[in-house]
PAPA-532653 format. One record per residue (C-alpha): residue in three letters; x, y, z. Coordinates in steps of 0.2 Angstrom, whole numbers, plus 2048, in hexadecimal, padded with zeros to 3 digits. Example, Ala and Ser with C-alpha at 12.3 -4.5 7.8 and 13.67 -1.06 7.14 Angstrom:
BEGIN
Ala83E7EA827 Ser8447FB824 
// end
This chain:
BEGIN
MetB257B3911 AsnB167B6906 PheB187C7905 ValB2B7C58FF PheB257BA8F2 TyrB177C48EB LeuB267D28EB IleB337C88E3 GlyB247C38D6 LeuB207D58D3 IleB317DA8CF LeuB337CC8C2 ThrB257D18BA IleB297E38B9 ValB3B7DD8B3 IleB327D38A6 AlaB267E28A1 PheB357EC89F SerB407E0895 AlaB327DA887 ProB337D5879 IleB467D087B AlaB487C588B IleB5B7C088A GlyB5C7AD88D ThrB4C7A8883 ProB50799876 GluB507A4867 HisB507B6864 ValB417BB857 ValB3E7CB84E IleB307D2845 AlaB347D2831 GlnB2F7E2829 AsnB237DC81B AsnB267E1808 TyrB1B7EA7FE ThrB157D97F9 LeuB0E7D1807 AspB087E380E ArgAFB7E07FF IleAF27D480B LysAE57DF816 AspAD87D181A ThrAD87C5827 ValAE37B5824 AsnADA7A982B SerAE679B825 LeuAF8797823 AlaB02789819 GlnB11786810 AspB13778803 MetB2276D800 ValB297787F2 GlyB2A7877FE HisB1B7927F9 ValB0F79B808 TrpAFE797804 IleAF37A580D GlyAE17A380F ThrAD77B2813 ProAC27B8811 ArgAC67BF800 GlyACE7AF7F8 LeuADF7A37F8 TyrAEF7AC7F5 ArgB007A47F1 TyrB107AE7F5 AspB227A97EF GlyB2E7B47F5 ThrB2B7C27E6 GlyB1B7C07E3 LeuB0A7C07EA LysAFD7B67DF LysAEB7B47E3 ValAE67A17DE ThrAD97A37D0 ThrACF7937CA GluAC378E7BB GluAB679B7BB SerAA878D7C2 PheAB27907D3 SerABC79D7DB PheAC279E7EC HisABA7A87FA GluABB7A780C ValAC979B80D TyrAC8793820 SerAD4788822 LeuAE4780817 ThrAED77081C LeuAFB764814 AspAF8752813 SerB07747812 ArgB09749801 AsnB0A75D804 ArgAFC75D7FB LeuAF376D800 TrpAE076E806 ValAD577B806 AlaAC577E80E SerAB978C809 AsnAAA792803 GlyAA078A80F SerAA077880A LysAAD7777FC ValABD76D800 SerACC76E7F1 LysADB7657EF TyrAE976E7E5 AsnAF47627DA SerB0376A7D6 LeuB0775F7C6 ThrAF97697BD AsnAF97797C8 GlyAE57777CC PheAD97717D8 GlnACF7657D9 HisABF76A7E1 PheAB27607EF AspAA17667F3 LeuA9C75E804 SerA8C766804 GluA82759806 TyrA8B750814 LeuA8676081F ProA77766827 GluA72779820 ThrA79789825 ThrA8977C82A SerA9A782824 IleAAB77B825 ThrAB7783834 AspAC6779833 IleACE76A829 AlaADC75F82A SerAE4750822 CysAEE74282C GluAF073681E AspAEF73780B GlyADF73B804 ArgAD773B814 ValAD174C81B TrpACA74F82C IleABC75F82C GlyAB7767839 ThrAA7770838 LysA9977A841 SerA8E76A846 GlyA9C75C848 IleAAC753840 LeuAAC749830 LeuAB873E826 PheABB740813 AsnAC2733807 SerAC87407F8 AspACD72F7F0 LeuABC7267EF GlyAB17387F0 IleAA77327FE ValAA7737812 ValAAC72981B AspAA372F82A AsnA9B73E833 LysA9973E844 LeuA8F74B84E LysA9074485E AlaAA073B869 GluA9E72C871 AsnA99730881 GlyA8A73A879 AspA9074B87A GluA8B75586B IleA9875D860 GluA9676D85D PheAA277A853 SerAB276F852 TyrAC077984C AspAD3777851 LeuAD7767848 GluAE875F84B CysAEF74E845 IleAF5744852 AspAF8733847 LysAF372C837 ThrAE272983C GlyADD736849 ValADC74784D ValAD875085A PheACD75F85B LeuAC376C865 AlaAB2770866 LysAA5779871 GlnAA576C87F GlyAB876987F IleAC675E878 TyrAC274E86D PheACC740865 AlaAC7738856 HisACB72A84C GluAC972183C LeuAC370E841 LysACD700838 AsnAC66F782B SerAB570082A ArgAB0713826 AsnAAD71B836 IleAB3724844 SerAB3725855 ValAB473485F ArgAB8734872 SerAB974487E AlaAC9748886 LysACB74589B SerACC75889D AsnABC75C894 AsnAB37608A7 SerAC076D8AB LeuAC777689C SerABF783890 ProACC780880 SerACB790874 AlaADB788869 SerAE677A868 ThrAF7774860 TyrB00762861 AsnB1375E862 LysB1574D857 SerB2774C85D ThrB2374C870 LysB0F74786F ThrB0B756878 LeuAF975E877 TrpAFA77287A IleAEA77887F SerAE478B883 ThrAD478F88C LysAC979D88B GluAD07A589B GlyAE37A6894 GluAEB79789C IleAF678B892 TyrAF6779895 ArgB00769891 IleAF775988E AspB0474A88D AspB0073788A AspAF773689B GlyAEA741894 LeuAEA74D8A2 ProAED75F8A2 LysAF97688A9 LeuAFA77B8AD PheB0B7828A1 SerB067948A2 SerAFA7A18A7 LeuB037AF89F IleAF47B3895 LysAEA7B38A3 AspAF27C08AD AsnAF07CB89D ProADD7D18A0 GlyAD37D3890 ThrADE7C7886 ThrAD77B687C IleAE37AA875 ThrADD7A9864 AsnAEA79D85E LeuAF878F862 LysB0778885B ValB1577E85F SerB2677B856 GluB33770861 AsnB3577B871 ThrB2E78786D LeuB1978E86E TyrB1279B864 ValB027A386D GlyAF77AD862 ThrAEB7BB86D AspAE17C7866 LysAEF7D486E GlyAFD7CF867 LeuB0A7BE865 TyrB127B6874 IleB207A9870 LeuB2479E880 SerB31790881 SerB28781887 AspB3777C891 ThrB3978989C GlyB2A796898 TyrB367A6895 PheB2C7B088A ThrB2D7BE87B GluB1C7C9879 PheB1A7D2869 AsnB0B7E0868 AlaB057EF862 LysB127FA86C AsnB227F086A SerB217E9857 SerB1F7EB846 LeuB107E0846 GlyB027E6839 AsnAF57E0845 ValAF57D8856 HisAE77CE855 IleAEE7BC851 SerAE47B2845 SerAF07A5840 ValB0079E840 LeuB0D794835 ValB1D78E83C ThrB2B78B82E AspB3F78882E ArgB44798831 SerB347A3834 ValB257A683D TrpB167AB832 IleB097B583C GlyAF67B8835 ThrAED7C483C TyrADD7CF839 ArgAE57DB82E GlyAF17D4825 LeuB017C8826 SerB127C882F ArgB207BF832 IleB2C7B9840 ThrB3E7B683C ArgB487AA848 SerB577B484B GlnB697AE855 PheB6B7C2856 GluB677CD868 TrpB5F7DC861 PheB5F7ED86C AsnB547FB868 SerB4A80986E LysB3A7FE86D AsnB407EF876 SerB4E7F7883 ArgB4C80A883 IleB5D80F87D ProB5D81986C AsnB5C81385C GluB6D81A855 ValB7A81085D LeuB8C817858 SerB9980F864 PheB9D80086F GluBAA7FF87F ThrBAC7F188D AspBB47F789C SerBBD7EA8A7 SerBAF7E58B2 GlyBA67DE8A1 GluB987EB8A1 HisB967F2890 TrpB9480488B IleB8980A87D GlyB8B81B873 ThrB7E82186B PheB7782F861 GluB6D835870 GlyB7A83087F LeuB85825889 TyrB7D81388E LysB8180689B LeuB7B7F4895 GlnB797E98A6 ThrB747D78A7 AspB6D7CE8B6 AlaB777BF8BF ThrB6C7B28B5 GlyB717BC8A5 LysB5F7BB89F ThrB5A7CE8A4 ThrB627DD89B ThrB5F7EE89D HisB677FF897 ThrB6980B8A3 AlaB6D81F89C ValB7F8268A2 HisB798388A7 AsnB848468AC GlnB848598AC AsnB9485B8A7 ArgB91852897 IleB8E85E888 AspB8D855877 ProB80843879 ArgB8683F867 IleB9383086B MetB9D82B85E AlaBAC822865 LeuBB0819877 AlaBBF81387D IleBC380B88F AsnBD381189A ArgBD58088A9 GluBC680F8B3 LysBC381E8A8 LeuBB781D898 TrpBBB82988B IleBAE82F881 GlyBAF83786E ThrBA184186A ArgB9B84885A GlyBA085B85D HisBA685E86D GlyBB785386E ValBBA84687B GlnBB384588C IleBBA83889A LeuBAC8308A5 AspBB18278B6 ThrBA98188B6 AsnBAA8188C7 ThrBA48298CB GlyB9A82D8BD AsnBA383C8BD IleBA88438AA ThrBB68508A5 GlnBBB858893 LeuBCB85388E HisBCF861884 LysBC4871889 GluBCD880880 GlnBD587B86C TyrBCC86B869 AlaBBC86C871 AspBB486B860 AlaBBD85C85A AlaBB084F852 ValBB683F858 ThrBB782F84E SerBC1824856 IleBCB822866 LeuBDA816869 HisBE581487A LeuBF680F876 SerBFA80E887 ProBF381689A GluBFC826894 ThrBFA825881 ThrBEC82A875 LeuBE782D866 ValBD7836861 GlyBD283884F ThrBC784284A PheBBD84A83A AsnBC685C83C TyrBD585C844 GlyBDC84D83D ValBE584184B LeuBE884785D LeuBF4840869 HisBF384187C AspC0283D885 GlyBFB83E894 GluBFE84F899 ArgBF9859888 ValBF0857878 SerBF985B867 ProBF5857855 LeuBFF848850 AspC08851841 SerC0F85D84D TyrC1E84F853 AspC2584B842 GlyC1C855835 AsnC1684782C GlyC06845833 ProBF3841828 SerBF285081C GluBDF84E81C ArgBD685282B SerBC684482B IleBCE837834 ThrBC1828831 PheBCB81A83C IleBDA815846 GlnBDE803848 GlnBEB7FC852 LeuBF47ED84A ArgBFC7DE852 LysC0A7E6856 LysC057F1865 AspC10801860 ArgC0A80084F ValBF980884A LeuBF180C838 IleBE981C836 GlyBDC820828 SerBD482E820 GluBC782E813 ArgBD582D806 AlaBE582880D LeuBEE81B81A TyrBFB81F826 LeuC06814833 TyrC0881A842 SerC1681484D GlyC1881885F ArgC2A81B860 GlyC2B82E85D HisC1A82D858 LysC1F82D846 MetC1382C838 ThrC16824827 ProC0C825819 IleC0681280F IleC068117FE ValBF480B7FA SerBF37FF7E8 IleBE27F87E4 AsnBE07EA7D8 AsnBD27EA7C9 ThrBCC7FA7CE ArgBCD80C7C8 GluBC28147D2 GluBC681F7E0 LeuBC38187F1 ThrBBC81F801 TyrBC2816811 LeuBB781381E SerBC180482A IleBCF7F982C PheBD37E9833 GluBE37DF837 AspBDD7CA83A SerBE87BE846 ValBF27B9835 GlyBF87CA831 GlyBEC7CE822 IleBE57E0820 TrpBD17E581B LeuBCD7F4815 GlyBBB7F9815 ThrBB4806809 LeuBA7810804 AsnB9B8087F7 SerBA88007EF GlyBAA7F07FC LeuBB87E7805 PheBCA7E57FF TyrBD77D9807 SerBEB7DB807 AspBF87CD80E SerC067DA80B SerC107DD81B LeuC137ED822 SerC227E782A LysC2E7E6819 SerC257F7811 AsnC1A804812 GlnC0F7FF803 LeuBFF7F4803 IleBF77EC7F6 PheBE47E87F6 SerBD97DB7EC ProBC77DD7ED ValBBE7D07F6 ThrBB07CC7E7 TyrBA87BD7EE SerB987C57EE AsnB917D57E2 ValB877DC7F1 LeuB947DD7FD SerBA07E37EE ThrB947F27EE SerB917F57FF SerB9980180D IleBA47F7819 TyrBA37FF82B GlyBAC7F5836 LeuBB57E3839 ValBB97D9847 GluBBE7C6847 AspBB77B9852 GluBC27AC85D ThrBBF7A084D GlnBC97A9840 ArgBB87B083A LeuBB67C2833 TrpBA57CB839 ValBA57DA82D SerB967E882F SerB8F7F081E SerB827FA817 SerB7B7EA80F GlyB7D7E1820 IleB887D682B TyrB957C9821 ValB9D7BC827 LeuBB07B6820 AspBBD7AA821 LeuBCF7B3820 SerBD07AE80F GlyBC37B880B AsnBB57AC807 MetBA37B180D LeuB9C7A381A ArgB8D7AD81E ArgB827BE81B PheB757C3827 SerB687CF823 AlaB5A7DA82B GlyB4E7CB829 GluB597BF834 GlyB587CA843 LeuB647D9841 GlnB617EB844 GlyB5F7EF832 AsnB6D7EC821 AspB767FC825 PheB807FF833 AsnB8980F839 PheB9C812836 GlyBA880B842 AlaB9980384F ValBA37F2850 HisBA97EC861 LysBB07D9867 AlaBAD7DA879 ProBBA7CF883 SerBAD7C0886 GlyBAC7BE873 HisB9C7C6870 IleB9B7D3862 PheB907E4861 PheB8A7ED851 GlyB827FE851 GlyB75804845 SerB68811842 AsnB5A80384A GlyB657FF859 TyrB727F285B AsnB767DF85A ArgB7D7D5868 LeuB847C3861 AspB8F7B5867 ProB997AE858 SerB9A79D862 ThrB8879C861 IleB867A2850 GlnB80794841 LeuB87799833 SerB7F78B829 SerB7178E820 LysB65788815 GlnB65788802 AlaB567927FA ProB497877F3 LeuB4978E7E1 ValB3A78B7D7 LeuB337937C6 ThrB2479C7C9 SerB1F7A07B6 IleB2679D7A4 GlnB1E7AC798 SerB227AB785 AlaB1B7B5777 AlaB107A8771 GlnB0B79D782 AsnB0B79C794 IleB1678D799 AlaB1178A7A9 ValAFD78A7A5 AsnAFB7777A7 ThrB087727B2 AlaB1177A7C1 AlaB207837BB HisB2B77D7C8 ArgB2776C7C3 LeuB2D76C7B0 GluB3B7637AA SerB3B76B798 IleB3277778C ThrB3377877B LeuB30789770 ThrB2C78C75F HisB3179C754 ThrB217A575A AspB297A676C TyrB347B3767 TyrB377B7779 IleB367AC788 ThrB367B3799 PheB3A7AA7AA GluB347AE7BA PheB3D7A77CA SerB3C7A77DC AlaB487A27E9 LeuB3B79C7F9 AspB467A3806 PheB3B7B1810 IleB487B781D AspB4D7C5810 ProB457C37FF GlyB497D57FB AsnB5E7CD7FC AsnB5C7BB7F4 LeuB687BD7E5 TyrB667B47D4 ArgB707B07C3 TyrB6B7A67B6 LysB7379D7A6 LeuB6C797795 GluB79789791 GlyB7C78A77F PheB7879B77E AspB807A578D ProB937A3791 AspB937A77A2 TrpB857A87B1 IleB7D7B97B0 AspB7D7C07C3 IleB6C7CA7C2 GlyB6A7D07D5 AsnB597CE7DC ArgB517CE7CC AsnB457BF7CA ThrB437BE7B7 AlaB4D7B97A8 ThrB487BE797 TyrB4F7B8784 ThrB4A7BD773 AsnB4D7B5763 LeuB557A6768 ProB5D79C75B AlaB55789758 GlyB5E77D764 AspB60774773 TyrB6477C783 ArgB6477C795 PheB5E78A79F ArgB6378B7B2 ValB5F7967C0 GlnB697977D2 AlaB657A17E1 AlaB6E7A87F0 AsnB637AB800 AlaB677BA80A SerB737B1814 GlyB7E7B0804 IleB7A79D802 TrpB7979A7F0 AsnB6F78C7E9 GlnB7B7837DC AspB6D7767D5 GlyB607827D4 IleB547827C5 AspB5B7777B6 IleB4E7777A8 AlaB5276F795 LeuB4B77C787 ArgB4A778775 MetB47785768 AsnB3E77C75B ProB4478774A AlaB37790741 ProB2F786731 TrpB3B78F724 TyrB48787730 ThrB4377472F TrpB4C767725 TrpB3F76671A AlaB3E77A717 TyrB51774713 CysB4C769706 LeuB417766FE TyrB4C7826FF AlaB5A7746F6 LeuB4D7706EA AlaB497826E5 GlyB5D7856E4 AlaB5E7786D7 IleB507806CE ValB577926CF ValB6A78A6CA TrpB617816BC LeuB597906B6 IleB6779A6B8 LysB6F78F6AE LysB627906A1 AlaB627A46A1 TyrB777A169F AspB74798691 AsnB667A1687 TyrB707B168C AlaB7F7A9685 IleB767A4675 ArgB6F7B6675 AsnB7F7BE677 GlnB847B3669 AlaB777B765F LeuB797C8664 LysB8A7C965D LeuB857C064C AlaB777CE64A GluB847DB64E GluB907D4640 MetB837D2635 GlnB7D7E463A IleB8F7EA636 ThrB8E7E2624 AlaB7C7E8622 AspB837F9627 ArgB907F961C AlaB837F360E MetB79800612 AspB8680E612 AspB8A8085FF ValB798065FB GlnB76818604 GluB8781E5FA GlnB808195EB LeuB6F8225EF AspB768315F4 GluB808325E4 GlnB7082D5DA AlaB6583A5E5 GlnB728475E1 LeuB738435CF IleB5E8445D0 GluB618535D8 SerB6C8595CC IleB618555BE HisB5285D5C8 PheB5C86D5C9 PheB6186C5B7 AsnB5086A5B3 LeuB4A87A5BC GluB588845B6 ArgB5287D5A3 LeuB428805A5 GluB458915AB LeuB508965A0 LeuB4388F592 ArgB3689A59A AspB428AA599 CysB478A6586 LeuB348A3583 AlaB318B558B ArgB3E8BD581 HisB398B6573 ThrB288BC575 AspB2F8CD576 PheB358CC564 LeuB268C655D ProB1D8CF550 ProB0C8D8557 SerB038CD54C PheB0A8BB554 AspAFC8B455E GluAFC8B8570 AlaAF28AE579 AsnAFE8A0571 LeuB0C8A5577 ThrB038AA589 SerAFD898589 ThrB0D88F584 ArgB1789B593 GlyB0B89659F ArgB0E88459E LeuB1E88659F LeuB1C88E5B0 AlaB1087F5B6 MetB208745AF LeuB2B87E5BA CysB1E87D5CA LeuB1D86A5C8 GluB3186A5C7 ArgB318735DA SerB248685E0 LeuB2E85A5DB LeuB3784E5EA TyrB4183E5EA LysB3E8335F7 HisB3E8215FB GluB4781D5EA GlnB368275E1 LeuB348365D9 LeuB2583E5E1 CysB1B84D5E1 AsnB1085A5EC LeuB0285E5E3 TyrAFD86B5F2 AlaB0C8745F0 TyrB0B8765DE ThrAFA87B5DF AsnAFF8895EA GluB0F88F5E0 LeuB0588C5D0 ThrAF58995D6 AsnB018A65DD HisB098A85CE LeuAFB8A85C2 LeuAF08B45CC SerB018BF5CC GluB008C15BB SerAED8C45B9 GluAE48D45BA SerAD68CD5C3 GlyAE18C45D0 GluADE8CE5DD GlnACC8CD5E1 IleACD8B85DF ThrAD08AE5EF ValAD889D5EB IleAD288D5F7 AsnADD8815F6 GluAD786F5FD ValAE48655F5 ProAEA858603 AspAFD85B606 ArgB02849601 LeuB0E8435F4 ValB0A83A5E5 SerB148335D8 AlaB1D83D5CA ArgB168355BE GlnB038365C2 AlaB0784A5C7 LeuB0E84E5B7 ProAFD84D5AD IleAF38545BC SerAFD8625BE LeuAF98685AC ValAE58645AE LeuAE786E5BD PheAF187B5B4 GluAE487D5A6 LeuAD587D5B0 IleADC8895BE GluAE48945B0 AsnAD28965A7 AlaAC989B5B7 IleAD68A95BB GlnAD68AF5AB HisAC58AC5A4 AlaAB88A95B2 PheAB68B75BB AlaAB28CA5B7 SerABE8D85B8 AsnAB48E15C6 AlaAAC8D05CD GlnAAC8D05E2 GlyAAE8C15EC SerAB68B75DE TyrABD8A85E4 LeuAC58975DD ValAC38855E5 IleAD28795E3 ArgACC8675EA AlaAD48575E8 AsnAD08455F0 TyrADC8365F1 GlyAD182C5FA AspAD582160A ProAE982160C LeuAE7810616 AlaADA808609 ProAE27F7602 AlaAE67F65EE ProADC7F75E2 AlaAE280A5E6 SerAD58175E8 AspAD18235D9 PheAD98395D9 GluAC98435D8 PheACD8565D5 ThrAC28645D6 ValAC58755CF AlaAB58825D1 AspAB38925D1 AsnAA28A05D5 GlyAA78A85C4 LeuA9D8AC5B4 GlyA9E8995AF LeuAA288E5A1 ProA95896592 IleA8B88858C SerA9288557A MetAA187C582 AsnAA186B582 LeuAAD86158B GluAAB85357E AlaAAE85E56F ProAB9869576 GluABE87A56C ThrACB880574 GluADD87D576 GlyADC87C58A LeuACE87158A AlaAD486757E ThrAE3864587 IleAD985F598 AlaACF85158F GluADD84B586 LeuAE8849595 IleADA84159F AsnAD6836592 AlaAE8830592 MetAE782D5A7 GlyAD78245A5 GlyACF8305AD ValABD83B5AA IleAB884A5AD SerAA78545B0 ValAA18665B1 AspA968705BD ArgA8E8805B7 GluA808845C1 GlnA8C8905CE GlyA998965C5 ThrAA68875BE SerAAA8775C6 PheAB586B5BE ThrAB685A5C6 PheAC384C5BF ThrAC783B5C5 IleAD58305BE ProADA81E5C6 GlyAE78205D4 ThrAF58145D7 GlyAF48145E9 ProAFA8225F4 AspB0D8245F7 
// end
């Protein structure tokens, strides 16, 4: 008998070992979630885990404290004088305030209102070299602290240690207390080196009592956890046994599972409702506290980053697993998941079928498998079906027909398996042996439709296999058939290729093309799947374009009008691989983005993703099956899922939505206040941009959380941003706004309340009311200035107009005067030319008269007279009428005069004349006597001053009119006529002139009031000065 029991136990042990980690019949299915890049950054030992009331997960490691909000992992930093390192333990008090034990003897309390920490140093209460091992807070302000040398109670409100117990009441030395668990408001249970102890705070005193448990003599505890709802203490021992202690205080052995695995040590215990989580140095065990059934996760069968479990945190939907090398997460799943690791079935699952006996057949890319479940329904195995006649292991479609299982392969047509004998035969050995089968539908025991990628639709009528279009010539024009779906009327079938739909009628094997119209889209669709629901609606699945619905009736026309199902943006861009309806008229849809559950109106009830236990978000084309039992199968590239729709909870909690930070150009809004507690913010003109960062605290599948936001008063509608968790605004106008954010978790459940923050954008100083007052004042001043300028402009224009009129009048007067002056100038010019002609005529007459004079007549007198006439003629040519005055240019006069005199003199060619008379105008009245004086002096010098053969003779004529800018009285005129000739004889005296020329000179100079002098040292130099009348 003992041998029989031993044999049964051995068999059960082998069965359990080969079926781990999934054990059908366990209270829940779980899956190790694939960590994202953010959590993979943690490579340290995770000493402790906690989740606050907001939903943040806090992670304590030897290198510091971290906070995870679903989108980012932030290392917590504090003031410069304190930094977290070697975080030992985390706990939450009754107010959900976080407490941190770190740095040997430091305890810190997190204040979410200020987003900061308050630190307490307890080193004075601890012996040297003693550090904190664990903390627990059971009541506000009181923290139980386990140390290497005892236990103490710290009252943070008073800032004192209530008591520090190093011994129990029975005298036991308390060494190395750890694993503190609150059992009520005033007491904890903890483990120590000697065993299990209970500590309570005594009422009305500042003392605590510590007593040992009844089991201390028999147990060597390694970890503990307390279930407050059942008041059960769970204890693991160093030997690997698990005990439960109820109210009677007596330990009862619950499991020796770990003890049966030599070399495995229990490191952590956590209990949640009826599930016990056992962390070991070899992996994690999840046990039902009611039945003892378990699931094991180890290095071989899971994606745990490290199998040495150091801490466990149980939350509503997940279990966080801290290890020696990072952090992993376990998700409670409502789905069974079978793959190569847990069930020895290939990962690429393509098709399903259920035979008449209820056995499930599974087609994979590596062959056919049969799912078998024992009588208890608790153990499931997959058996590979091997047969030497089977050619192609790539099984794309399965269909049962009585006792025959039709197997559609990827490249070798259809094979038929006899489920009783296991023999396999080829349906069409010759012409269609290479058919690529996509679907198989039995219309009757004798009639079967086979959809292929290379031959279109094949019809098997019990005797032969033929293309369907050979019956009526109206078969599909495309050879790539993607699906064959039977309608509620058994003799009608929908057949689809990638671009067209056809309606098949079994009567006469007639094929009718269906006209497909798609509302609200212009893109060309690729059809992947189709389904008719229980009320006659047609659902069309497409490639990357989502799901479409038609309520058109094919019984009335051959046209289907589809409308897109647009409840979810993700669904609208997904590929739809398969659809099936459960018994409660809910539609289950497999896609490239998970599994969707819809009602028959197209409303999304729930979305499931890989984080909730699916084999992945992407499923395989056509790999969907509903068994007669109601179970639904979905296949993918990482195994397959099986579910019972009646047990699936579609309701899901809304994801808590919090602000994680608010950044602007001028400030960090969340510096002094936790961002998620903000109710309003105020910005200034310097905040020309502002960025909000938010996070949905749903960690099941954070990569598929969705967000939308709206700034009321600015945005007309909600802005969908997918998985992006930031919103930025730039250059907001001044005003009052409300910033709202909503989020949906991976299940598609929207948090409609979300975030709602009042935002005020203050105007820039130049847009404030007082600035506008200044602008108004400045405007009034400008208007006044403009008015004044206009008045000045009008007056100026009037003055200019009057001035213009006066100018016109003056111009007219000037014209009249000018006419008179022109007439006068013409008159003067006429007189001038008349005088010239008269003088020239007189000179000519005098010359002719000279020719007829007798020789005895005084020739000298005639020559003198003729020379004076020449001087008058040169003077007349030098006159100019200007500024109503008659003026004379003596420089021009002396030039013309000397030229004439030199030309008439025999020695004129040897004389050089230097004319230094200024080229200026003088009054003609003064110029007349001066010109005669100059003539006498020049003519005398040319005629008498030089010897006939003299060389280097020169004559200098110089004049000085004085400063032309000198004020009255006017400067004197000074003239000099000098030569380097023979010189004036000594006998000649200017005061008593003896010649006619000198007499004339003396008389003219005296008449003008001038004086004359002579210098005889070198040649002769006459200088005369006359009073001037001012320069002209």
